[in-house]
Kinemage of the C-alpha trace (Angstrom):
@kinemage 1
@onewidth
@group {chain A} dominant
@subgroup {mainchain}
@vectorlist {calphas} color= white
{ca met a 1} P -155.158 56.651 -64.751
{ca asp a 2} L -157.040 59.902 -64.213
{ca arg a 3} L -157.723 62.109 -67.185
{ca leu a 4} L -155.717 65.318 -67.489
{ca lys a 5} L -157.751 68.341 -66.429
{ca ile a 6} L -157.265 71.569 -68.346
{ca glu a 7} L -158.146 74.615 -66.276
{ca gly a 8} L -158.026 78.313 -67.243
{ca gln a 9} L -156.726 79.326 -70.639
{ca ser a 10} L -155.396 82.881 -70.985
{ca lys a 11} L -155.317 82.611 -74.793
{ca pro a 12} L -155.359 79.871 -77.433
{ca leu a 13} L -152.608 77.314 -76.798
{ca gly a 14} L -151.134 77.861 -80.260
{ca glu a 15} L -150.522 81.527 -79.426
{ca leu a 16} L -148.297 80.929 -76.385
{ca gly a 17} L -144.827 82.356 -76.833
{ca glu a 18} L -141.628 83.211 -75.033
{ca gly a 19} L -142.178 84.439 -71.479
{ca asp a 20} L -145.829 83.367 -71.213
{ca ser a 21} L -146.865 81.388 -68.136
{ca phe a 22} L -147.818 77.702 -68.252
{ca phe a 23} L -148.874 75.837 -65.102
{ca ile a 24} L -148.316 72.137 -64.418
{ca asn a 25} L -149.982 70.868 -61.224
{ca gly a 26} L -150.042 74.452 -59.941
{ca ser a 27} L -146.333 75.151 -60.504
{ca glu a 28} L -145.655 78.119 -62.754
{ca met a 29} L -143.446 77.441 -65.748
{ca lys a 30} L -142.259 79.910 -68.364
{ca val a 31} L -142.577 79.286 -72.073
{ca asp a 32} L -139.236 79.262 -73.855
{ca lys a 33} L -140.574 78.678 -77.362
{ca gln a 34} L -143.210 76.907 -79.407
{ca phe a 35} L -142.587 75.245 -82.741
{ca leu a 36} L -143.898 72.843 -85.357
{ca phe a 37} L -142.574 69.330 -84.739
{ca leu a 38} L -144.197 67.389 -87.608
{ca glu a 39} L -146.909 67.926 -90.187
{ca his a 40} L -149.377 65.100 -90.743
{ca gly a 41} L -151.297 66.318 -93.786
{ca thr a 42} L -153.358 69.252 -92.544
{ca met a 43} L -152.736 68.369 -88.889
{ca lys a 44} L -149.711 69.825 -87.094
{ca glu a 45} L -147.887 68.233 -84.179
{ca met a 46} L -146.644 71.089 -81.989
{ca ile a 47} L -144.134 71.350 -79.147
{ca ile a 48} L -144.023 74.017 -76.452
{ca glu a 49} L -140.786 74.080 -74.488
{ca val a 50} L -141.282 75.296 -70.909
{ca phe a 51} L -139.027 75.522 -67.881
{ca asn a 52} L -139.493 75.884 -64.148
{ca pro a 53} L -137.360 78.874 -63.067
{ca lys a 54} L -137.391 77.700 -59.417
{ca asn a 55} L -135.753 74.310 -59.993
{ca glu a 56} L -134.501 74.758 -63.584
{ca arg a 57} L -136.298 71.641 -64.851
{ca glu a 58} L -137.261 71.626 -68.508
{ca tyr a 59} L -140.388 70.175 -70.104
{ca gln a 60} L -141.999 69.718 -73.485
{ca val a 61} L -145.742 70.036 -73.918
{ca arg a 62} L -146.754 68.190 -77.080
{ca tyr a 63} L -150.114 68.382 -78.814
{ca phe a 64} L -151.916 68.111 -82.151
{ca asp a 65} L -153.394 71.431 -83.262
{ca asp a 66} L -156.723 69.931 -84.341
{ca gln a 67} L -157.357 67.960 -81.123
{ca ile a 68} L -155.673 69.937 -78.381
{ca glu a 69} L -157.582 68.797 -75.304
{ca ser a 70} L -157.383 65.084 -76.102
{ca ser a 71} L -153.775 65.054 -77.299
{ca ile a 72} L -151.757 67.096 -74.760
{ca glu a 73} L -148.805 65.193 -73.322
{ca val a 74} L -146.072 66.465 -70.982
{ca tyr a 75} L -142.476 65.234 -71.064
{ca glu a 76} L -139.647 66.114 -68.680
{ca leu a 77} L -136.025 66.401 -69.790
{ca val a 78} L -134.082 63.999 -67.536
{ca gly a 79} L -130.733 63.797 -69.341
{ca asp a 80} L -129.009 65.641 -72.108
{ca phe a 81} L -131.463 64.370 -74.743
{ca glu a 82} L -133.869 62.060 -72.899
{ca tyr a 83} L -137.492 63.043 -72.325
{ca val a 84} L -139.720 61.010 -70.008
{ca arg a 85} L -143.489 61.230 -70.177
{ca arg a 86} L -145.149 62.629 -67.056
{ca glu a 87} L -148.794 62.359 -66.026
{ca pro a 88} L -149.808 65.752 -64.602
{ca arg a 89} L -153.244 66.074 -63.062
{ca ile a 90} L -153.909 69.702 -64.001
{ca ile a 91} L -152.477 72.128 -66.532
{ca ser a 92} L -153.419 75.686 -67.395
{ca trp a 93} L -152.026 78.697 -69.217
């Protein structure tokens, strides 16, 4: 498995909010919202919900705030409540 490559960052990941752009493998997504999922002591597990306006697919970008680059994972919503992990090659924001 190839390692996820993080390209350009327009601002810190934790500052992304509604309407900001997020790119997965070159496709532009729009941020719907970002929120705290779980707290692990001083570490926070965060979720950014994004959607692709062209095909209406929804994704969650999950990460730990103290180890962003090594913890980012992308999940696609495939049913009403089922998320499946995806392995993008490149992400940016």
